[in-house]
N, C-alpha and C positions, 0 to 999 in steps of 0.2 A: 524311671518312669518314661514311657514312650512319649515322643513329641508329636504333635499334630501340626502339619504344614498348612499354613494359611497364605494364599496368594490373592492380592487385592489390587485394585487400581485407584490411585488418588487423583483428585481433580481440584483445580482452582481456577477462578475467573475473576478478573477485575477490569474496571473501566477508567480510562484516563483521557484528559483533554489532549487533542492534537497540539503539537508544538511547531510543526513545519507543514507547509502545503506546497507541493510541487505542481505547477500548472503546465499542462501540455498544450502547446499551441502550434498550429500549422499556418504558415503563410503560403498561399497558393493562388494561382490564376490558371485559366485555360483559354484557349482560343487560337488566333493566328494573327500575324506570323510568329514563328518561333522566337526570334530575337526580341520582339516586343513583349511577349509573355515572360520571358526570362528577365528582361529589364524591369518590368513592373514588379516582379517577385523580389528581385534583389534590392530594388529601391524601397519597397515597403519594409523589407527585412531590416534595412539600414535605419529606417525611421523607428522601427520597433526597438532595436538595440539602443537607440538614443534615449528611449524612455526607461530602459532597464539600468544602464550604466550609472546614472546619478543615484540610484537606489541601492546599488550593490555595496555591501559592507559585510564581509564574512563573519565578523564578530558581533555586530550590533544590528544588522539588517537595515531596512526591512527585507531586502533581498540578500540572502546569505550565499546563494550559488546560482549560476545559470550556465547553460550550454546551448550551442547551436550546431545543427548538422550542416553538411554541405548541400548546395542546391541539387535537387533531383529534377531531371528533365526527361520527358518521354513523350511519345506521340502514338496516336491510334486513329483508325478510321472506323467510326461507328456505323451501324446499320439502322436504316429507318424501318417503319412498320411494314413497308412493302418489300423488304428484303433487298433494298438498294444500298450499296455502300456509299457513305457520304464523304465529303472532302476531309483531308487530314486535320486532326485537332491536336494541338500541342498543349502539354501540361508542364507546369513548373511548380515545385514546392520546396519549402525549407521548414524543417521541424525545430522548434525551440522549446526548451524546458527551463522554468524559472522557479526557484524555491524561495518562498516568503516565510518570515517568522512573525510578521505583523499582519494579522488577518483583516484588520480594518483597512490598512493601506492596500492590501490585496483586492478587496472589494472595490475600492476606488479605481484601482488600476484596470481591473476587468471592465468596469463601467466605461472607462475611457476607450478601451479597445472595442467595445461592442458596436460602436458607430463606424468602425473602419471596414470598408470592403476588402476582402481578400484575407481576413484573419478569422480563423476558426479556433475556438477553445475546445479541445477534445475532451478534457476532463481535468480533475484535480486529485492528486494522491495525498492523503493525510498521513503524516508520520510523526514519530517521536525523534528527539535528538539521540545520537548514538549513546551518550552517557545515560540518558533516561532509559533507553531500551535495555542496556546491559543490566542496570539496576533492577528493572522490573522483571527481567528474565530470571535473575537470581531469586528475587522475592517470590515469584510465582512458583518456581520449582520447589522452594522451601515449603511453601504452603501446601503444595500438592503432596509432598512427602508426609507432612503432618496429617493431611486428610487420610492418606493411606494407613498411617499408624493408628489413627482413631478408628477407622473402619475395621482393621484387623483386631483391635482391642475389643470392639463390640462383638465380633464373631467369637473371639476367645471366651469372653464372658458368657455368651450364650451357651457355650459348650462346657461351662464350669471350670475353665482354665484361667489361672491367675498370672502366670508368667509368660511374657512375650519377648522373644529374642529375634532381632532383625537378621536376615540371611542375605538378602540381595535387594538392590534398587536399580531400576533400569528404565530406559525409554519404553513406551508401549510396544509389546510384541517381542522384546529382546530377552525375555527370561526363558525362551525355549518352548513356550506353550502355544505360540501363535497368537497374533493379534485378533481380537474379536471383530466381527463384521461391523463396519461403520466406525472403527476406531480412528481418531484423529492423530495428527502428528503431536509429538510431545510438547511443542511450543508453537502457538499460533497467534498471530497478530491480525485482527480483523479491521480493515480500514474501509471506511465508507467514502466512496467517490462522489464528488459533486456533479450535478448534471452539466452538460455542455452549455456554454453561453455565460454571459456576465451575470453577476448577482447584484442585488441592491446593496450598496456599500454599507448601509445602516443595518440591514437585517442579515447580512452575510455571517453565518456561523458554521463552524465545522462540526461534524459528528464526532463523538468520542471514539477512541480506539479501544477495542476489547482485547485483552491479553488473556489467553487460555493456556494452561499447562496440564499435562497428564503424565503420570509415572506409574509403572508397575512395581510392586514391592512384594517380597516374600518373607514370611516370619515363621518361626518355630514357637509353638505354644505348648505349655505344659502346666 
């Protein structure tokens, strides 16, 4: 008996609480003279690191990781509304990234920073631990394959076919038919970023992380 080839796309989506939050912070000043601006930046950066170091514990948190870039210093001469070039303005900045596992402590820490001149919270990236991410990736792919099998079974049943044999499973667009318009990557983590600025330490809550997976699958039905 001739076989009918059925090609389908399987999808799966799940939502999970964030486990880590990486805060992006800029320590920056501008003005004149250059030496004074750089000194203010490095002094405030040193104060900031002194608030991080007692919290740093890679295993237990509340800070599991942090990093700091080198100072950046540059100058420019702005123009006023009349087209006249103004005196030289010096800029100095140091970027800092801090990863928290305790979101209550994160809210308290951000509230403390909010009163400090020269500190800007650029945003927060919500993530999962590496172990959780790998587990969820495997789980999502498995569910996406199962969704593809169920869809193919429905098509086969509608055609009056009872036997379904898998031929191939691949990431979207890799079966040689071309990816449909608007197709997403096979694995996607959607992270919601917090707005800039400190949050109320009591009300501070992260958005869930959405994990999506898609696979293409081909079956022979008879």
